[in-house]
C-alpha positions in Angstrom: -27.6 -3.2 16.0 -24.6 -2.7 13.7 -23.9 -5.5 11.4 -20.8 -7.6 11.9 -17.8 -6.7 9.8 -16.7 -9.6 7.6 -13.6 -10.4 5.5 -15.7 -10.2 2.3 -16.9 -6.8 3.3 -13.3 -5.5 3.2 -12.2 -7.5 0.1 -15.1 -6.5 -2.1 -15.8 -3.0 -0.9 -13.9 -1.4 -3.8 -15.6 -3.5 -6.4 -19.1 -2.7 -4.9 -18.3 1.0 -4.9 -17.7 0.8 -8.6 -21.4 0.0 -8.9 -22.6 2.2 -6.1 -20.9 5.3 -7.3 -19.9 4.5 -10.9 -19.6 8.1 -12.2 -17.3 9.3 -9.4 -15.3 6.1 -9.4 -14.8 6.2 -13.1 -13.8 9.9 -13.0 -11.2 9.1 -10.4 -9.8 6.1 -12.3 -9.7 8.1 -15.5 -7.8 10.9 -13.8 -5.2 8.4 -12.4 -4.9 6.8 -15.8 -4.2 10.1 -17.4 -1.5 11.0 -14.9 0.1 7.5 -15.3 0.1 8.0 -19.1 1.6 11.4 -18.9 4.3 10.1 -16.6 5.2 7.2 -18.9 5.3 9.5 -21.9 7.7 11.9 -20.1 9.7 9.0 -18.6 10.4 7.6 -22.1 11.3 11.0 -23.5 14.9 12.2 -23.8 14.4 14.3 -20.7 13.0 11.5 -18.7 15.6 8.9 -19.7 18.3 11.5 -19.0 16.9 12.1 -15.5 16.6 8.5 -14.5 19.9 7.5 -16.1 21.6 10.3 -14.1 19.7 9.2 -10.9 20.8 5.6 -11.3 24.4 6.6 -12.1 24.6 8.9 -9.1 23.1 6.2 -6.9 25.8 3.8 -8.0 28.5 6.4 -7.3 27.1 7.0 -3.8 27.0 3.2 -3.2 30.8 3.1 -4.0 31.7 6.0 -1.8 31.5 8.8 -4.3 29.4 11.9 -4.3 27.2 13.6 -6.9 23.7 14.9 -7.5 22.0 11.9 -5.9 20.7 14.0 -3.0 19.0 16.6 -5.1 17.5 14.0 -7.5 16.3 11.9 -4.6 14.6 14.9 -3.0 12.9 15.8 -6.2 11.6 12.3 -6.6 10.4 12.1 -3.0 8.6 15.5 -3.3 6.9 14.5 -6.4 5.9 11.2 -5.0 4.5 12.8 -1.8 2.4 15.3 -3.7 1.0 12.7 -6.0 0.4 10.2 -3.2 -1.6 12.7 -1.1 -3.7 13.7 -4.1 -4.3 10.1 -5.1 -5.2 8.9 -1.6 -7.4 11.9 -0.8 -9.2 11.6 -4.1 -9.9 7.9 -3.6 -11.3 8.3 -0.1 -13.5 11.2 -1.3 -15.3 8.6 -3.5 -15.5 6.0 -0.8 -16.5 7.9 2.4 -18.2 11.2 1.3 -21.7 11.6 0.1 -21.3 14.4 -2.4 -24.2 15.2 -4.8 -22.1 16.9 -7.5 -19.1 15.5 -9.4 -15.9 17.2 -8.2 -12.5 17.3 -9.7 -11.1 13.8 -8.9 -7.6 15.0 -8.1 -6.7 18.4 -6.7 -4.6 20.1 -4.1 -6.5 21.6 -1.2 -7.2 21.3 2.5 -8.0 17.5 2.1 -4.5 17.0 0.6 -2.8 19.1 3.3 -4.5 17.1 6.0 -3.5 14.0 4.2 0.1 15.1 4.1 0.1 15.6 7.9 -1.6 12.2 8.5 0.8 10.6 5.9 3.9 11.9 7.7 2.7 11.2 11.2 1.5 7.7 10.3 4.8 6.9 8.7 6.7 8.0 11.8 4.5 5.9 14.0 4.8 2.9 11.8 8.6 3.2 11.8 8.7 3.6 15.5 6.5 0.4 16.0 8.8 -1.5 13.6 12.0 -0.4 15.4 10.5 -1.5 18.7 9.4 -4.8 17.2 12.9 -5.4 15.8 14.4 -5.6 19.3 12.7 -8.8 20.5 12.9 -10.2 17.0 16.7 -9.8 16.8 17.0 -11.4 20.2 14.9 -14.3 19.1 17.0 -14.7 15.9 20.3 -14.6 17.8 19.0 -17.2 20.3 17.8 -19.5 17.5 21.1 -19.1 15.6 23.1 -19.8 18.7 21.1 -22.9 19.6 21.2 -24.1 16.0 24.9 -23.6 15.7 25.4 -25.5 18.9 23.4 -28.3 17.3 25.7 -28.3 14.3 23.6 -26.5 11.7 25.7 -24.8 9.0 24.1 -21.5 8.0 26.9 -20.5 5.7 26.2 -23.3 3.3 25.1 -22.5 -0.2 21.3 -22.4 -0.8 21.6 -25.3 -3.2 23.0 -27.7 -0.5 20.7 -29.7 1.9 22.5 -28.2 4.9 21.3 -24.8 4.0 17.6 -25.8 4.5 17.5 -24.9 8.2 18.9 -21.5 7.4 16.3 -20.9 4.7 13.6 -22.2 7.1 14.8 -19.8 9.8 14.7 -16.9 7.3 11.1 -17.7 6.2 10.1 -18.3 9.8 11.2 -14.8 10.7 10.2 -13.0 7.5 6.7 -14.3 7.1 5.4 -13.3 10.6 7.2 -10.0 10.3 5.5 -9.2 7.0 2.1 -10.2 8.4 2.8 -8.0 11.5 3.7 -5.0 9.3 0.6 -5.4 7.1 -1.5 -5.7 10.3 -0.1 -2.5 11.9 0.0 -0.4 8.7 -3.4 -1.6 7.6 -5.0 -0.4 10.8 -3.1 2.9 10.8 -4.2 3.5 7.2 -7.9 3.7 8.3 -6.9 7.1 9.7 -6.5 8.3 6.1 -10.2 7.6 5.4 -11.2 9.1 8.7 -9.4 12.4 7.9 -11.3 12.7 4.6 -14.6 11.6 6.1 -14.5 14.0 9.0 -12.7 16.8 7.3 -10.3 17.1 10.1 -6.8 16.0 11.0 -7.1 12.8 13.1 -5.3 9.5 13.7 -8.2 7.4 14.8 -7.5 4.4 12.5 -6.2 2.1 15.3 -9.4 2.6 17.4 -11.8 2.5 14.4 -10.3 -0.9 13.2 -10.5 -2.5 16.6 -11.5 -6.2 16.2 -11.1 -6.3 12.4 -7.3 -6.0 12.0 -6.9 -9.6 10.8 -9.7 -9.2 8.2 -7.8 -6.1 6.9 -4.6 -8.2 6.7 -6.1 -10.9 4.6 -8.0 -8.4 2.4 -4.9 -6.3 1.7 -2.8 -9.4 1.0 -5.3 -10.8 -1.4 -5.6 -7.5 -3.3 -1.8 -7.1 -3.3 -1.3 -10.6 -4.7 -3.8 -9.8 -7.5 -1.9 -6.6 -8.3 1.5 -8.5 -8.3 0.0 -11.0 -10.7 -1.2 -8.3 -13.0 2.2 -6.7 -13.0 3.9 -10.0 -13.7 1.5 -10.6 -16.6 1.7 -7.1 -18.1 5.5 -6.5 -17.7 7.3 -9.7 -18.6 10.3 -7.7 -19.9 10.9 -6.0 -16.6 10.5 -9.3 -14.7 13.1 -11.0 -16.9 15.4 -8.1 -16.7 15.3 -8.0 -12.9 15.8 -11.8 -12.7 18.8 -11.4 -15.0 20.2 -8.7 -12.8 19.9 -10.9 -9.8 22.0 -13.6 -11.4 24.3 -11.3 -13.4 25.2 -8.1 -11.5 27.0 -6.8 -14.6 23.5 -6.2 -16.1 23.1 -3.3 -13.6 26.2 -1.5 -15.0 24.3 0.2 -17.8 22.1 2.9 -16.2 20.5 3.9 -19.4 19.3 0.4 -20.2 18.0 -0.2 -16.7 16.2 3.2 -16.7 14.6 2.4 -20.0 13.1 -0.8 -18.6 12.1 0.4 -15.1 10.5 3.8 -16.0 8.0 2.0 -18.2 7.8 -1.7 -17.1 4.9 -2.4 -19.4 6.5 -1.5 -22.7 4.0 -1.8 -25.6 1.4 -3.2 -23.2 1.1 0.2 -21.4 -2.2 1.0 -23.2 -3.7 -2.0 -21.4 -1.7 -1.8 -18.2 -2.5 1.8 -17.4 -6.3 1.4 -17.0 -5.9 -2.0 -15.3 -3.4 -0.7 -12.7 -5.4 2.5 -12.2 -8.5 0.4 -11.3 -6.3 -1.7 -9.0 -5.0 1.5 -7.3 -8.6 2.5 -6.6 -9.5 -1.0 -5.3 -6.5 -1.1 -2.9 -8.2 1.7 -0.8 -11.4 -0.3 -0.5 -10.7 -2.3 2.7 -9.7 0.7 4.9 -12.7 2.7 3.5 -15.0 -0.2 4.4 -13.7 -0.1 8.0 -14.1 3.7 8.2 -17.8 3.5 7.0 -18.5 0.6 9.2 -17.1 2.5 12.2 -19.3 5.5 11.3 -22.4 3.3 11.3 -21.3 1.7 14.6 -20.9 5.1 16.2 -24.1 6.4 14.9 -26.0 3.4 16.3 -24.3 3.8 19.7 -25.3 7.5 19.8 -28.9 7.0 18.7 -31.3 7.5 21.6 -32.9 4.3 23.0 -36.5 3.9 22.0 -38.9 3.0 24.8 -41.0 0.0 23.7 -44.8 0.5 23.7 -46.7 -1.3 26.4 -47.0 -5.0 25.7 -44.5 -4.9 22.8 -41.4 -7.1 23.0 -37.9 -5.8 22.6 -36.4 -8.6 20.7 -34.7 -8.0 17.3 -36.9 -8.1 14.2 -37.4 -11.6 13.0 -36.3 -13.2 16.2 
């Protein structure tokens, strides 16, 4: 009989893997840390600052109806992010779901990464389709609530500081919170397919079926880990947080692309030496919940496929210890 999957199984799987496979996990975290360090060094160089300053400047021009090099820069960023993401995801799941006797290169570009790219694109398209379909009834509900509230005399145009704006804020939270939870639920279950593609060495999208019955446990595990990561970022990058808060209250602060690029490309400043290993470890841990589901699903399928053993004469068939 396969054990029941618990919330703590999902939440702590990454931490437990650090002890189960310390060498492979440490090699992966070290590789990620080296890449992060190389990126921050380049981003703070003259070439990096020039690139990101130009990117922000061209983005501002496009926002005001102009044209420029934004398309090419955006494509370069997306291509680099896609390559790095596929290598990072595949490398993490190799640690989690594969039993490999020898230490391999933690990050590489090969068939795993090609399969991951296909799953990555297809999962993203499926997720976007689900979100678009979900928006139709959601918008109808919002329109109905606003209409009924307006008929009742609620003023949604009031400033947020006035008491009459409270119903509008309540409506926004009432819509956003369930929507975010739904997104985490759908995306979390689909992400299990990443682990399956690495585990089985084939292109497959079985994450939804593999996570049947444990979707909510994935939601809470992912949210808990995400909140820990956000807390780490807030503690390690106070300059970036204060800059972004200033920009929210003073839009003029966004008018200096070079200053904004200098803050955003390395949000940790002088604390980068501590933030890099911490965030590299958190990156590894974030893949733990979906890996836990993939391995649990493998044990469940193996138990279901095992041939039934005929009991010897006179021997009961109850579970051990019953």
